[in-house]
C-alpha positions in Angstrom: -25.3 31.7 11.0 -22.2 30.7 12.9 -20.1 27.6 12.6 -21.6 24.2 13.2 -21.5 23.3 16.9 -19.8 19.9 16.3 -16.6 21.4 14.8 -13.6 21.6 17.2 -12.7 25.1 18.2 -10.4 26.9 15.8 -11.1 24.5 12.9 -14.4 26.0 11.7 -12.9 27.7 8.5 -11.0 24.7 7.1 -12.9 23.1 4.2 -11.6 20.6 1.7 -12.1 20.8 -2.0 -12.6 24.6 -2.1 -15.7 26.3 -3.2 -17.7 25.3 -0.1 -17.3 21.6 -0.6 -17.5 19.0 2.2 -15.4 19.5 5.3 -12.0 17.8 5.2 -12.2 15.2 8.0 -8.4 15.1 8.4 -8.4 18.8 9.3 -11.4 18.3 11.6 -10.4 15.1 13.5 -7.5 14.3 15.9 -4.6 12.7 14.0 -5.1 9.4 15.7 -8.7 9.2 14.4 -7.7 10.1 10.9 -4.9 7.5 11.0 -7.4 4.9 12.1 -9.7 5.7 9.2 -6.8 5.5 6.7 -5.7 2.2 8.3 -8.8 0.6 6.8 -7.7 1.4 3.2 -6.0 -1.2 1.0 -2.5 -0.3 -0.4 -3.8 1.2 -3.7 -6.4 3.3 -2.0 -3.9 4.5 0.6 -1.5 5.6 -2.2 -4.4 7.4 -3.9 -5.4 9.1 -0.6 -1.9 10.2 -0.1 -2.0 12.4 -3.2 -5.5 13.8 -2.6 -4.4 16.9 -0.8 -1.5 18.2 1.3 -3.3 17.5 4.6 -4.0 13.9 3.8 -0.5 13.5 2.4 1.0 14.8 5.6 -1.0 12.5 7.8 -0.4 9.4 5.6 3.3 10.0 5.0 4.1 10.6 8.6 2.4 7.5 9.8 4.8 4.6 9.4 2.2 2.2 11.0 -0.1 2.6 8.0 2.7 1.3 5.7 4.0 -1.3 8.2 0.7 -3.1 8.4 0.5 -3.6 4.6 4.2 -4.4 4.4 3.8 -7.2 6.9 1.1 -8.8 4.8 3.3 -8.6 1.7 6.0 -10.3 3.8 4.0 -13.5 3.9 5.0 -13.9 0.2 8.2 -11.9 0.0 9.8 -12.5 3.4 13.4 -12.5 2.1 12.9 -9.3 0.1 11.1 -7.5 2.9 13.7 -8.5 5.5 16.5 -7.5 3.2 15.0 -4.0 2.5 14.3 -3.4 6.1 17.9 -4.5 7.0 19.2 -2.0 4.4 17.3 0.8 6.2 14.4 1.3 3.9 11.3 2.8 5.5 8.1 0.7 5.7 6.6 2.7 2.9 9.5 2.3 0.5 9.9 -1.4 1.4 6.2 -1.9 0.6 6.3 0.1 -2.7 9.4 -1.9 -3.7 7.7 -5.3 -3.1 4.0 -4.9 -3.5 3.6 -5.8 -7.1 6.3 -8.4 -6.9 4.4 -10.1 -4.1 1.2 -10.2 -6.2 3.0 -11.7 -9.2 5.0 -14.1 -7.1 1.9 -15.3 -5.3 0.3 -16.1 -8.6 3.3 -18.0 -9.8 3.7 -19.9 -6.5 0.0 -20.8 -6.5 0.3 -22.5 -9.9 -1.7 -20.0 -11.8 0.7 -20.2 -14.7 1.6 -23.9 -14.5 -0.3 -25.0 -17.5 0.4 -22.1 -19.9 1.0 -23.5 -23.4 3.3 -20.7 -24.6 5.0 -17.4 -23.6 2.4 -15.4 -25.6 -0.3 -16.9 -23.3 1.2 -15.2 -20.2 -0.4 -12.0 -19.0 1.9 -9.1 -19.2 2.0 -8.6 -15.4 3.3 -12.2 -14.9 6.8 -11.1 -16.0 7.4 -8.6 -13.3 11.2 -8.2 -12.8 12.3 -10.6 -10.1 15.7 -11.6 -8.8 17.3 -15.0 -9.3 16.4 -16.2 -5.8 12.7 -15.4 -6.4 12.7 -17.3 -9.7 14.4 -20.2 -7.9 11.5 -20.3 -5.4 9.0 -20.3 -8.3 10.9 -23.1 -10.1 11.1 -25.2 -7.0 7.3 -24.8 -6.5 6.8 -25.9 -10.1 9.0 -29.0 -9.7 7.0 -30.0 -6.7 3.6 -29.9 -8.5 
C-alpha cells in the first residue's frame, strides 16, 4: 500500500507523535494554512501549542501576526504598557507575555471586582500581580469614581 493520495508530494513520510500516530498537519499543510489554524487559538493554547513539537514551535514562533493579534486585544486594558514595550523594541510575543496576566488582573480591578473586599486576606492571590505605580494610579482613580 502506498502513501495516501491526499498528501502533498514529498511529505508522505512525516508523521507526528512517532509510532505511527496521526499525521502532523503542520508538516502536511502550507505554512499559511497552519498559521490560520493557530490564529484561532487563545493565548494559553497558543503557548501550549508552541511547545508541542519542533515543527509547531517553528511555525508559531516565526509568525509575529499570531502574537500581534492577541497583544492588540491586551492593549485595550494595558495601552500604556503595550505601547511602551513596543517602543522599546520588544517583539509582539515578548510584549504579550510581559503584559498578558497584568491585563487580566488590571481588568478585574478596573471593573470593580475587588471594590467590596473586606480585608487583604479576602483577595485572591492573582489579584496582587506586580504592577507599576501608574497602573495602581489608574486602579485607584477608578475606585474613587465608583
